[in-house]
C-alpha positions in Angstrom: 0.0 0.0 0.0 2.8 2.5 0.9 4.6 1.8 -2.4 1.4 2.5 -4.3 0.9 5.8 -2.4 4.5 6.9 -3.1 4.2 6.0 -6.7 1.0 8.0 -7.0 2.6 10.9 -5.3 5.6 10.7 -7.6 3.3 10.8 -10.6 1.5 13.8 -9.2 4.8 15.5 -8.6 5.5 15.3 -12.3 2.2 17.1 -13.0 2.7 20.0 -10.6 5.0 22.7 -11.9 8.2 23.0 -9.8 7.8 26.8 -9.8 4.4 26.6 -8.2 4.3 29.0 -5.2 1.6 26.9 -3.5 2.4 24.6 -0.6 1.2 21.1 -0.3 -0.8 19.5 2.5 -0.5 15.7 2.8 -2.7 13.5 4.9 -2.2 9.8 5.7 -5.3 8.4 7.3 -5.4 5.0 9.1 -8.0 2.6 10.4 -6.4 1.5 13.7 -7.6 -0.7 16.5 -9.4 1.6 19.0 -7.9 -0.1 22.0 -4.4 0.6 20.6 -4.9 4.3 19.9 -3.7 5.5 23.3 -0.5 3.5 22.9 -0.1 4.7 19.3 -0.6 8.3 20.4 2.1 7.9 23.0 4.5 6.4 20.4 3.7 9.2 18.0 4.2 11.9 20.6 7.7 10.7 21.2 9.0 9.0 18.1 7.1 10.6 15.2 6.8 14.2 16.4 10.4 14.5 17.6 11.7 13.1 14.4 9.4 15.2 12.2 10.6 18.3 14.2 14.1 17.5 13.1 13.0 17.7 9.5 11.2 20.9 10.1 14.3 22.3 11.8 16.4 21.2 8.8 13.9 23.0 6.4 12.8 19.8 4.8 9.2 20.0 6.0 7.2 23.1 6.9 5.2 21.3 9.6 3.9 17.9 10.6 1.5 16.5 13.2 -1.0 13.9 14.1 -4.8 13.9 14.7 -7.0 11.4 16.4 -10.7 10.6 16.0 -13.2 12.3 18.2 -16.2 12.2 15.9 -16.8 11.0 12.4 -15.9 7.9 10.5 -13.6 4.9 11.1 -10.4 6.6 9.9 -9.2 7.3 13.4 -5.5 8.2 13.1 -4.2 10.9 10.8 -0.7 12.0 10.1 -0.4 15.3 8.3 2.5 17.2 6.7 3.0 20.5 4.9 5.8 21.0 2.5 6.9 23.4 -0.2 6.2 20.9 -3.0 5.6 17.2 -3.7 9.2 16.2 -4.4 10.3 17.9 -1.2 7.6 16.1 0.7 8.5 12.7 -0.8 12.2 13.2 0.1 11.3 14.3 3.7 8.9 11.3 4.1 11.5 8.9 3.0 14.0 10.4 5.5 11.4 10.5 8.3 10.5 6.8 7.8 14.1 5.9 7.7 15.0 7.7 10.9 11.9 6.4 12.8 12.6 2.9 11.6 16.3 3.0 12.7 15.6 4.6 16.1 12.3 2.9 17.0 12.2 -0.3 14.9 10.3 -2.4 17.5 7.7 0.3 18.1 7.2 1.0 14.4 6.7 -2.7 13.5 4.3 -3.1 16.4 2.4 0.0 15.4 2.0 -1.1 11.9 0.2 -4.3 13.1 -2.4 -2.2 14.9 -3.7 -0.5 11.7 -5.5 -2.4 9.0 -6.0 0.2 6.2 -4.3 3.4 5.1 -5.0 6.1 2.5 -3.0 9.1 1.4 -4.2 12.5 0.0 -2.1 15.3 -1.3 -3.7 18.8 -1.6 -2.6 22.0 -3.1 -3.0 24.6 -0.3 -5.5 27.3 -0.7 -5.8 30.5 1.2 -5.4 30.3 5.0 -6.5 32.4 7.9 -4.1 34.2 10.2 -4.2 35.3 13.8 -5.3 38.9 14.3 -2.6 41.3 15.1 -2.3 42.2 18.8 -0.8 45.6 17.9 -2.9 48.7 17.8 -3.5 50.1 14.3 -1.2 53.0 13.3 -2.1 56.2 15.0 -3.8 54.6 18.0 -2.3 54.0 21.4 
């Protein structure tokens, strides 16, 4: 499944102009055993987030994180990433999986057995909101 997702992403990367100023948002959704989600979350909070932060610090990803089902359908664990472009995302994902696999091999293998299905989506980012400025407008105290 992962190979098919990476192949699809690679094909998409050929269709998106390299000069595109838009960022990409990638989601990887999983159907995982509900009784294992707390342990999976603990693993992700240490192994995944710490390793993804390294790639953000290195400028290889813009951001990354996880989300867990509160309400909705059976896709109960989501990993998300933002990157400058698809080729950059693919390179960062490869490095992320390599580092997590090297450092946390037992946890990564065990985690994979807890999830039965997986799907990836890559989006071209649209406009986003921003936090309001806390500064007073010009000319006001």
